C-alpha positions in Angstrom: -209.0 -11.8 70.4 -205.5 -10.3 71.6 -203.3 -12.2 74.2 -200.6 -11.2 76.2 -197.5 -12.1 74.9 -195.3 -14.5 76.8 -192.3 -13.3 78.4 -188.9 -14.6 77.3 -185.3 -14.2 78.8 -184.1 -10.7 79.1 -181.7 -9.8 76.3 -180.1 -6.5 75.0 -181.8 -4.7 72.1 -180.1 -4.4 68.7 -178.4 -1.1 68.2 -180.6 -0.2 65.3 -183.6 -0.7 67.4 -182.4 1.2 70.1 -181.8 4.3 67.9 -185.2 3.9 66.2 -186.5 4.0 69.7 -184.5 7.2 70.6 -185.6 8.6 67.3 -189.2 8.8 68.6 -188.4 11.5 70.9 -185.7 13.2 68.7 -187.2 13.0 65.3 -191.0 13.9 65.6 -191.1 15.3 62.1 -188.9 16.8 59.4 -188.5 20.0 61.4 -186.8 17.8 64.3 -184.3 16.8 61.6 -183.5 20.4 60.5 -183.3 21.6 63.9 -180.4 19.1 64.8 -178.8 19.4 61.6 -178.8 23.4 61.8 -177.6 23.3 65.5 -174.7 21.1 64.6 -173.6 23.7 62.0 -173.6 26.5 64.4 -171.6 24.3 66.9 -169.0 24.0 64.0 -168.4 27.6 63.9 -170.2 28.2 60.5 -170.7 31.7 59.3 -173.0 30.6 56.1 -175.8 27.9 56.4 -178.0 26.7 53.4 -180.9 24.5 54.0 -182.4 22.8 50.9 -185.7 20.8 51.3 -187.9 18.8 49.2 -191.9 17.7 49.9 -191.7 19.5 53.1 -188.5 18.0 54.3 -190.0 14.4 53.8 -188.1 13.6 50.9 -185.1 15.5 51.5 -183.3 17.8 54.0 -179.7 19.0 53.0 -177.9 21.6 55.1 -174.6 22.9 54.0 -172.4 25.1 56.3 -168.8 26.4 56.0 -167.7 25.2 59.5 -164.8 23.5 60.9 -165.8 20.1 59.2 -165.1 16.6 60.6 -162.0 14.4 60.2 -162.4 11.5 58.1 -161.7 9.2 61.1 -164.5 10.8 63.0 -167.1 10.4 60.4 -168.1 6.7 61.3 -168.2 7.7 65.2 -170.5 10.8 64.4 -172.9 8.5 63.3 -173.1 6.2 66.5 -175.0 6.9 69.6 -173.7 8.8 72.4 -170.8 10.2 70.5 -170.0 13.8 70.7 -167.3 16.3 70.7 -169.2 18.8 72.9 -168.7 17.3 76.3 -166.2 15.1 78.2 -167.4 15.1 81.8 -170.4 15.8 84.1 -168.8 19.5 84.8 -169.0 20.0 81.0 -172.6 19.0 81.0 -173.6 21.1 84.1 -172.1 24.2 82.2 -172.8 23.3 78.5 -173.2 26.3 76.1 -173.1 24.4 72.7 -176.3 23.9 70.8 -175.9 20.1 70.8 -174.5 17.8 73.5 -176.5 14.6 73.8 -174.5 12.7 70.9 -177.7 10.8 69.8 -179.3 12.9 67.1 -177.5 11.9 64.0 -177.7 8.1 64.9 -181.4 8.6 65.5 -181.9 10.6 62.3 -179.8 7.8 60.4 -182.0 5.0 61.9 -185.2 6.3 60.3 -183.9 7.7 56.9 -181.0 7.4 54.4 -178.5 9.6 56.0 -175.1 10.6 54.8 -172.4 13.0 55.8 -169.8 14.7 53.6 -167.4 16.9 55.3 -163.8 18.5 54.8 -161.9 19.3 58.0 -159.8 22.5 58.2 -156.4 21.8 56.5 -157.3 18.4 54.8 -156.5 17.9 51.1 -160.1 17.0 50.3 -163.5 15.9 51.7 -164.9 12.6 52.7 -168.3 11.0 52.6 -170.0 8.4 54.8 -173.3 6.8 54.2 -175.2 5.5 57.3 -177.0 2.9 55.2 -173.9 1.7 53.5 -171.3 -0.4 55.3 -167.6 0.4 54.4 -164.8 3.0 54.9 -165.5 6.8 54.1 -165.1 7.6 50.4 -163.4 10.6 49.0 -165.6 13.5 47.8 -165.6 16.8 46.4 -166.5 19.7 48.8 -164.7 23.1 49.3 -164.9 23.5 52.8 -167.4 22.7 55.8 -169.9 19.8 56.0 -173.0 18.6 54.2 -175.5 16.7 56.1 -178.1 14.8 53.8 -181.2 13.2 54.8 -183.4 11.4 52.3 -186.8 9.5 52.7 -187.6 10.2 56.3 -189.3 7.2 57.9 -188.8 4.9 54.7 -188.3 2.0 56.9 -191.0 2.8 59.6 -194.0 3.5 57.5 -196.3 3.6 60.6 -194.6 6.7 61.6 -194.9 8.4 58.1 -198.5 8.1 58.3 -198.6 10.6 61.3 -197.0 13.4 59.0 -199.0 16.1 57.9 -199.5 17.9 54.4 -196.3 18.9 52.5 -197.3 22.6 53.2 -197.8 21.8 56.9 -194.3 20.2 57.2 -192.4 22.9 55.5 -194.1 25.4 57.5 -192.7 23.7 60.9 -189.3 23.4 59.0 -189.3 27.3 58.3 -190.3 28.2 61.6 -187.3 26.0 63.1 -185.2 27.9 60.9 -186.4 31.3 61.7 -186.0 30.5 65.4 -182.5 29.6 65.0 -181.7 32.4 62.8 -183.2 34.9 65.2 -180.5 34.0 67.9 -177.6 34.1 65.6 -177.6 37.3 63.6 -174.0 36.7 63.0 -174.7 33.8 60.7 -176.1 34.1 57.2 -178.9 31.6 56.7 -180.7 30.7 53.2 -183.8 28.2 52.6 -184.7 26.6 49.6 -187.8 24.4 49.0 -188.5 22.2 45.9 -185.8 24.1 44.3 -187.3 27.6 44.9 -185.4 30.4 47.2 -187.9 31.1 50.2 -185.6 33.0 52.5 -182.3 34.7 52.5 -180.9 36.2 55.8 -177.6 38.0 55.3 -175.3 38.5 58.3 -176.3 41.5 60.3 -177.4 43.3 63.4 -179.9 41.7 65.9 -182.4 44.4 65.3 -182.1 43.7 61.5 -182.7 40.0 61.8 -185.5 40.8 64.2 -187.1 43.1 61.7 -186.4 40.7 58.8 -188.2 37.8 60.5 -191.0 39.4 62.3 -191.8 42.0 60.0 -190.8 45.7 60.0 -194.4 46.7 61.3 -193.6 44.7 64.6 -190.2 46.5 64.8 -191.7 49.9 64.4 -194.5 49.2 67.2 -192.2 47.4 69.6 -190.5 48.5 72.9 -187.0 47.9 73.8 -186.0 45.8 76.8 -182.5 45.9 77.9 -181.6 45.2 81.6 -178.6 43.4 83.2 -177.4 42.4 86.5 -174.7 40.3 87.8 -175.2 37.1 86.4 -178.4 37.5 84.3 -179.6 39.8 81.6 -182.5 40.1 79.2 -182.6 42.1 75.9 -185.0 42.4 73.1 -188.2 43.9 71.6 -191.7 43.5 73.0 -194.8 44.7 71.2 -196.6 48.1 72.3 -199.9 46.8 73.9 -202.0 48.9 71.7 -200.8 47.2 68.6 -200.9 43.7 70.0 -203.0 41.3 67.5 -206.3 40.0 68.6 -206.3 36.3 69.0 -203.0 35.8 67.2 -201.9 32.4 66.1 -199.2 33.8 68.3 -197.8 31.2 70.3 -195.4 31.0 67.4 -194.6 34.5 67.6 -193.5 34.6 71.0 -189.9 34.0 70.8 -187.9 33.4 73.9 -184.3 32.3 74.0 -182.1 31.2 77.0 -178.4 31.5 76.1 -179.1 31.6 72.5 -181.4 28.4 72.6 -185.2 28.7 71.8 -187.2 27.4 74.7 -190.8 27.3 75.6 -190.7 27.6 79.5 -193.5 27.9 81.9 -191.6 30.3 84.2 -191.0 32.8 81.4 -194.3 32.4 79.8 -195.9 33.3 83.2 -193.7 36.3 84.0 -194.8 37.6 80.3 -198.5 37.1 80.9 -198.1 39.0 84.3 -196.2 42.0 82.7 -199.0 42.4 80.2 -201.8 41.6 82.3 -203.4 45.1 82.9 -202.4 46.5 79.6 -203.8 44.0 77.1 -207.4 44.2 76.0 -209.7 41.4 75.4 -208.1 38.4 73.5 -205.1 40.4 72.3 -201.7 38.5 72.7 -198.2 40.1 72.9 -195.6 39.6 70.2 -192.0 39.6 71.4 -188.4 38.3 70.8 -186.7 38.2 74.0 -182.9 36.9 74.6 -182.2 35.8 78.2 -178.4 35.4 79.1 -177.6 33.4 82.6 -175.0 31.6 84.1 -174.9 28.3 82.4 -174.4 26.5 85.7 -177.6 27.9 86.9 -179.8 26.0 84.5 -180.6 22.4 83.3 -180.7 22.2 79.5 -180.6 18.5 79.7 -184.4 17.9 80.3 -185.7 16.4 77.1 -183.9 15.2 73.9 -185.4 18.0 72.1 -183.9 20.5 74.0 -186.6 23.0 74.0 -187.1 22.9 77.8 -184.9 24.1 80.6 -185.1 24.2 84.3 -183.9 27.1 86.4 -182.0 26.5 89.7 -183.5 29.7 91.0 -186.9 29.9 89.1 -188.5 32.5 91.3 -185.6 34.8 90.9 -185.6 34.5 87.3 -189.3 35.0 86.9 -189.1 38.2 89.1 -186.2 39.5 87.0 -187.9 38.8 83.7 -191.3 40.4 85.0 -189.7 43.5 86.3 -187.8 44.0 83.2 -190.8 43.8 81.1 -193.0 45.9 83.4 -190.6 48.7 83.4 -190.4 48.6 79.7 -194.3 48.7 79.4 -194.8 51.3 82.3 -193.0 54.2 80.5 -195.5 56.9 80.1 -195.3 57.4 76.6 -193.9 54.7 74.0 -190.2 54.7 72.9 -191.3 56.3 69.8 -192.0 59.8 69.8 -195.9 60.7 69.4 -196.4 60.9 65.6 -192.7 60.2 64.5 -192.3 56.5 65.2 -188.4 56.7 65.6 -187.6 53.3 67.4 -184.9 53.2 69.9 -182.2 50.6 69.6 -181.1 47.3 70.8 -177.4 46.8 70.1 -177.4 49.9 68.0 -180.5 50.6 66.6 -183.5 49.0 64.7 -182.9 49.5 61.1 -185.6 50.7 58.9 -187.5 53.1 61.5 -190.3 54.6 59.8 -190.1 58.5 59.8 -193.4 60.3 59.6 -192.9 64.0 58.4 -193.3 66.9 61.3 -193.4 70.5 60.2 -191.4 73.2 62.2 -193.0 76.2 60.7 -194.5 78.3 63.6 -197.5 79.1 61.7 -198.3 75.5 61.1 -199.2 75.4 64.9 -200.8 79.0 65.0 -203.4 78.5 67.8 -207.1 79.2 67.4 -208.2 80.9 70.6 -206.6 83.0 73.4 -207.2 80.2 76.0 -205.2 77.9 73.8 -202.5 80.2 73.0 -201.3 80.5 76.5 -200.8 77.1 76.6 -197.9 77.3 74.0 -195.6 78.7 76.6 -192.8 76.4 78.1 -194.4 73.2 79.2 -196.7 73.8 82.3 -196.8 71.8 85.4 -200.0 70.1 86.3 -201.3 67.8 88.9 -204.2 65.8 89.5 -206.0 66.8 92.9 -209.0 65.6 95.1 -211.2 68.0 96.9 -214.6 68.4 98.3 -215.9 65.3 97.2 -215.1 65.8 93.5 -212.1 64.8 91.2 -210.9 68.0 89.5 -207.7 69.3 88.0 -205.5 71.8 89.5 -203.6 73.5 86.8 -200.4 75.3 87.8 -199.0 77.9 85.5 -196.0 80.2 85.7 -197.1 83.9 85.8 -194.0 84.9 83.7 -194.5 82.5 81.0 -198.2 83.1 81.0 -197.1 86.9 80.1 -194.9 85.9 77.3 -196.3 87.1 73.7 -198.6 85.1 71.5 -196.4 85.2 68.5 -193.0 84.0 70.3 -195.0 81.2 71.9 -196.4 80.1 68.6 -193.2 79.6 67.2 -191.4 78.0 70.1 -192.6 74.5 68.8 -189.7 72.8 70.0 -191.1 73.0 73.6 -194.2 71.2 72.8 -194.8 68.2 75.0 -195.5 64.8 73.6 -199.3 65.0 73.7 -199.4 68.7 72.9 -202.1 71.1 74.0 -205.9 70.9 74.3 -208.0 72.5 71.5 -211.5 71.2 72.6 -213.6 68.7 74.2 -215.6 66.4 71.7 -219.0 65.2 72.6 -218.1 65.1 76.4 -215.9 62.0 75.5 -212.8 63.1 73.8 -210.1 65.6 74.1 -208.8 67.1 71.0 -205.0 68.3 71.1 -202.4 69.4 68.9 -198.8 68.4 69.2 -195.8 68.9 66.8 -196.8 66.0 64.7 -200.4 66.7 64.0 -203.4 65.9 66.2 -203.9 63.6 69.4 -207.4 62.2 70.4 -207.7 61.4 74.1 -210.3 59.3 75.7 -210.8 61.3 78.9 -212.3 58.6 81.1 -210.0 55.8 79.8 -207.0 58.2 80.4 -208.2 59.4 84.0 -208.8 55.9 84.8 -205.3 54.8 84.3 -204.0 57.9 86.2 -206.2 57.0 89.2 -205.3 53.3 89.0 -201.4 54.0 89.0 -202.1 56.5 91.9 -203.8 53.8 93.9 -201.2 51.3 93.3 -198.4 53.6 94.4 -200.6 54.7 97.6 -201.4 51.0 98.6 -197.7 50.1 98.1 -196.8 52.9 100.5 -199.7 52.0 102.8 -200.8 55.6 102.0 -204.4 55.6 100.6 -206.1 58.3 102.4 -209.3 57.6 103.9 -211.9 60.7 104.5 -214.8 60.3 106.9 -218.4 61.0 105.4 -220.3 63.9 106.5 -223.3 61.5 106.5 -222.3 57.9 106.7 -224.0 55.7 104.4 -226.1 52.7 105.4 -227.3 50.1 103.0 -228.9 46.5 103.3 -226.3 43.5 102.9 -226.5 39.9 102.6 -225.0 37.7 105.3 -222.2 37.0 103.2 -221.5 40.6 102.4 -221.5 41.4 106.2 -219.4 38.4 107.0 -216.6 39.4 104.5 -216.8 43.0 105.8 -216.2 41.8 109.4 -213.4 39.2 108.3 -211.6 41.7 106.1 -212.1 45.0 108.2 -208.0 45.3 108.2 -207.9 44.7 104.4 -210.8 47.4 103.8 -209.0 49.9 106.1 -205.9 49.5 103.8 -208.0 50.3 101.0 -209.4 53.3 102.5 -213.0 52.2 103.7 -214.3 52.4 107.2 -217.3 49.7 107.4 -219.3 48.1 110.4 -222.3 46.2 110.9 -225.0 48.4 112.0 -227.9 45.9 112.0 -228.6 42.2 111.2 -228.9 43.0 107.6 -227.1 46.4 107.4 -223.7 47.6 106.6 -222.6 51.3 107.8 -220.0 52.9 105.7 -218.3 55.8 107.5 -215.4 56.6 105.4 -214.2 56.0 101.7 -211.0 56.5 99.8 -210.2 60.2 99.0 -209.7 59.5 95.7 -212.6 58.0 94.6 -215.4 59.8 96.6 -217.2 61.4 93.6 -218.8 58.1 92.6 -221.6 55.9 94.0 -219.8 54.7 97.1 -222.4 52.1 98.1 -222.0 50.3 94.5 -218.3 50.4 95.0 -218.4 49.0 98.4 -220.4 46.1 97.3 -217.9 45.7 94.3 -215.0 45.5 96.7 -216.6 43.2 99.0 -217.5 40.8 96.1 -213.8 40.9 95.2 -212.7 40.0 98.8 -215.2 37.2 99.1 -213.9 35.6 96.0 -210.0 36.1 97.0 -209.8 36.9 100.4 -206.7 38.5 101.9 -204.8 37.4 98.8 -206.3 40.2 97.1 -203.7 42.7 98.2 -201.3 40.6 95.9 -200.7 40.8 92.2 -203.7 40.3 90.0 -206.3 40.1 92.8 -205.2 43.3 94.3 -204.9 45.1 90.9 -208.3 43.9 90.1 -209.8 45.7 93.3 -207.9 48.9 92.7 -209.0 48.9 89.2 -212.7 48.6 90.1 -211.8 51.7 92.5 -210.4 53.7 89.6 -213.1 53.0 87.3 -215.6 54.3 89.7 -213.7 57.1 90.4 -212.5 58.6 87.1 -214.1 61.5 85.1 -217.5 60.3 83.4 -218.7 61.1 80.0 -220.5 64.5 79.4 -218.5 66.0 82.3 -217.3 69.3 81.0 -213.7 70.1 81.3 -212.2 73.7 80.8 -209.0 74.1 78.7 -206.7 74.0 81.6 -208.3 70.9 83.1 -207.7 69.2 79.9 -204.1 70.4 79.7 -203.6 69.0 83.3 -204.9 65.9 82.2 -202.6 65.6 79.3 -199.7 66.6 81.5 -200.6 63.9 84.0 -200.7 61.2 81.2 -197.2 62.0 80.4 -195.7 61.3 83.6 -198.0 58.2 84.6 -196.9 54.7 84.0 -198.9 52.7 81.4 -200.9 55.6 80.5 -201.2 54.5 76.9 -203.7 51.9 78.2 -206.6 52.1 80.5 -207.0 49.4 83.2 -209.0 47.1 80.8 -206.3 47.3 78.1 -208.1 49.7 75.8 -206.0 52.5 74.3 -206.4 55.8 75.8 -205.2 58.1 73.0 -204.4 57.9 69.3 -202.1 60.2 67.2 -203.4 61.5 63.6 -200.1 62.9 61.9 -200.0 65.9 59.5 -199.2 63.3 56.7 -202.5 61.5 57.5 -204.3 64.8 57.7 -202.8 65.7 54.3 -203.8 62.3 52.8 -207.6 63.1 53.9 -207.6 66.2 51.7 -205.2 65.1 48.8 -202.7 67.7 49.7 -199.3 67.2 47.9 -200.9 65.2 45.2 
């Protein structure tokens, strides 16, 4: 039976116990030690950093660098609490740009391990070594330059803490991830990682794009979109995955790298902005992969939130959220991916992503010889097409220049340089897909998904401009409604009007639909009205804001888009392709599913073993 300990007189805690208490926040596991040592190396101006680990970092973590080193007389001070070269005043703290600044990491590490520092300062005749667990003065040591920080036997004097560590493989995995995060932010520094004597990772100095490709993989780089936006005191750059290539249920919090002024952080403001930007372009459980670098005036953020320094606070959080959201939204909104259809050449950040994969394309006019006269005329200079709505039915109005239509078939077939990204339609497959031919090969388009996205974006733009047109029904529709539906219709009359609906109560249990949006008049208007009323009941007037607003418009677009088995003419199919090329986010439907997929000539050749 436990008893409450009696309270004694207040007394100061011993320095060792103070450091061990602080170590509970600073030194969570071996990866925490590695992080602090790597950050110290970066702050010293190192250009080459080597990390050697044994038994997942529990037995040994040794970090060597070629930085400026530590003076002999400062070695002992470096191992004491709250001693640092990074800041001197509160003003320094409020605008800190170094990775470390708290002055407690080395003391915390030394309190729970056997820790030593060996360093040779610039201009010194030789190096000096200081052990935290040995009393006395620094001793002469051999070292060419820089600093070697060595931690052995983590938690040897606090065995209870050691029991909470995971397996060697798990702990090493955390250490490896820690080094990768830091290496992503500093591509100007060479890093190497060894475990149990084996070389695990070597990252030479290079460009940011090369470092991202080396750590996140060439596949990510080849399927990523570039983000690069700057304003007066804030900027963002990096790569974000194209929605179609986002993995399903990725373990992917670990592959969403966000940095603020070079420091890896996990921030709710940034995480929410990313989710919102990807909200209506990801399908199912797909998760975005990304590597983003936010640069911001250091006086507008607080990095002194937690000893681990992975959290920050923004002075203007809403402004930062809006900036990041808009930057990502625009990068994802481009009608076609930054890679040309079928060629996969990635645009650059800071001079270009290395290793872009080039799929072969063919320039011979004969390779693109059209098969039918209706298609031949499509090989003129790119036509202009627009989506039009008329007479209670969505259809495509095809506009063609008469002089281009009169050009010869031979000249048109040879003029492959003018082919638009999605090419020109060949046929409709099973009333569902459009088969088109472009300069790289073939393109398959899901006509319903593509048309759904076009209508969705049209509705969003129209609502933003308060320009959703309503057309009065020749014969108003009357349908039975619940008390809740009637109450919602009456309460949200203005909202419904902005969405293009004219409704009123015509009886105790009836709603009268007098008008509907001109964009979606070829659908079951009663079913659509019920769906909109249900959305408004759930979300009220806020439905016109952000996610709820877009969900309503997505419902309208889904009801109004071209259905399966609707036969389209060649001009109508080409009109849809042209509209896709100028519509934002046209690579995915409203639910995040892909709207088109390319099949390159090399892929087709492989199917028939050509060139083998």
